[in-house]
N, C-alpha and C positions, 0 to 999 in steps of 0.2 A: 546225887544222880541227877546229871542233866544230859538231855538229848537234844540233838539239833536234827531237822528234818528238812527235805526240800520240798518245794511245791508239787513235785511228783512222788513225796513220800518216800524217799530214800534218806535211809539215816546217815548222816555226813560226820557226825562225831556222836561220842559216848563218852561222858565225863564220870569217874567214880571216885570218889574221895578215901584217900588210903585208911581212914578210921573206918570206914563202911567194910573195905575188904577184911579188915582185922576181925571185925564185929561177924562176918559171914562165915569165919572158919566155925563159930560154934551155931550160926543159924542163918545156913544158905537160903531158905526159902524167904527170909525178909529181905534180903539183896536182891532176889528173882522179882519179888514182889516191887520193890523200888523201881527196878528197871523197866518193869513192865508200866509202870504207873507213869514214869519220865518220858518214855518212848509216846504212850497214849497221848499224854497232853501235848507233845511236841507234834504229833499228827494231828490232832484237834487245831493246834493253833496254825500249823500250815494250811490246813483246809478253809479255816476261818479267814485267813490271808489271801488265799485264791479268790474265796467267793466275794471278799470285799472289793478286789481288784476287778473280777468280771463284772460286779454292780456297775462298779465306778464307770468302766469301759460301754457298758451297755445302758446307761441312764440315758433316756430321752428316746432310745430307739423303739420304733413300732415296728415290729417285724411280724407280718402276719402270719397266725399259726404256732407262734412260739409263746405268745402270752396269753 
């Protein structure tokens, strides 16, 4: 399972391999867990990337009251 998320935490794609769909017929909870894990990892990656971009843009700025 692979999920792609934007910086605004919108899911833009979700890929599930056909083998997992076949296996899910006997164990749907396993597929649900894999989807949840993939989405959570994608959201974390998007958040980490946003934080890194923001810290790069604000590096060296000394704004009173914010730091």
